[in-house]
Steps between C-alpha positions, in 0.01 A plus 500: 500500500627843406458762775662841460472850642479395867838617621465665843125424542389356838328166563369352823565156651289376791627194691184320610645187662655156456354151482636154586851620577771252584535492881851586623424460873496172693362614832324837468317669215713675239495881448497573122553830319518593129767696307437664160783590261475706179848587373645715778169556685444262790209486745426275799171426673458479872560166663184300547568358849381142533372521143596139443422363151230756412607851608301817414658837423276740295780752439534728195820618330557741205772441243624712210495323167816444301487459122557136401481356855177296518575275802477543874689272737334382819674318790337358816704457817450359845614745773731361769631662815832329571601364160475624142159510338387197302419525130156346443469563125533748212325569172475735199192714439415594139372856451367471143134448590494781755669749264273416204168459688564714805431232763617151593395301808677167493673238714860418407698184587813501717804273476760406755878508446486148357215584259233328709153654528486686831169685494319788333477879533203716398569846353270768357663713230341833395611732218272802463650632173381194307155665468644800306665373180466803261796397281368149449158633409645731232696214346202270487273761340603429132450125530186526714271766342211633699161418367186715515196359679359228287167544321204282578563146405404411144491145391715427194347274243717209387372542140662836434194724520355705778192369681164655414419808702121449475293184535471306174148518348373181340229477224146414598429131531323357194177299543566143582451264206414139558782274390445285198450129575738422218868552529696647217814312419781641293521383148763236462767565248613138488477322169310170470461259205187580293191292565402262217140620524555873531661772301354398155322765298212405261603415146492793269260455204652425160601798299216621274208373707288716722507426867256230606264521793342218697243380431533588128193663334289282276604515136341366186649186364696543184391152384130491561264777405251605753146364451227734385286626777172316553590186294562178685650261416730668253472392138760265359784630287 
């Protein structure tokens, strides 16, 4: 994370307490205290007498930020009267979240000299200048344009045309007609072999003869003359 422009700005560290510390006393309860180190600045809490494994401190300290230094060292000791104090554990506190978001309340692990887990320490980090980033806002303006209040929602048609603004009017319903009992089938275009009894047209009359009708009209015989009217039987020839 890139953080710049914080040289000389203050930030606060509150030592809340410790949890599950390694016990350095065999007979009585141990008396822990916490030391904070940030480059040359060093602070020490009051000794929590008979604090044992879970001492409480609730002490606040103010540091001045140094460009490029994003860690805070914490060391927990057990106070002794006759001999040197015992080191319970130490750890490194990362400042990135507090400097970017302005606040960080977290519990950090502690390790002994041999690298063994020796408890936890709870710190609250507060950086008030994180809520005033005018330079960052100016840099982000070109890539994040401000938008005017959006107009009322209009549904976009998936077919490429705008939806109708007025209700669609439909033509009046035609009177109901009773369906025909017969179904109409499409004409088949398949070819079938011609029927032996269908498809023949009547024979055309021979050339030179008038068309005949049925039954044919009565005609006089060309071989026998017609008998005179009123004579029966006809005379011999």
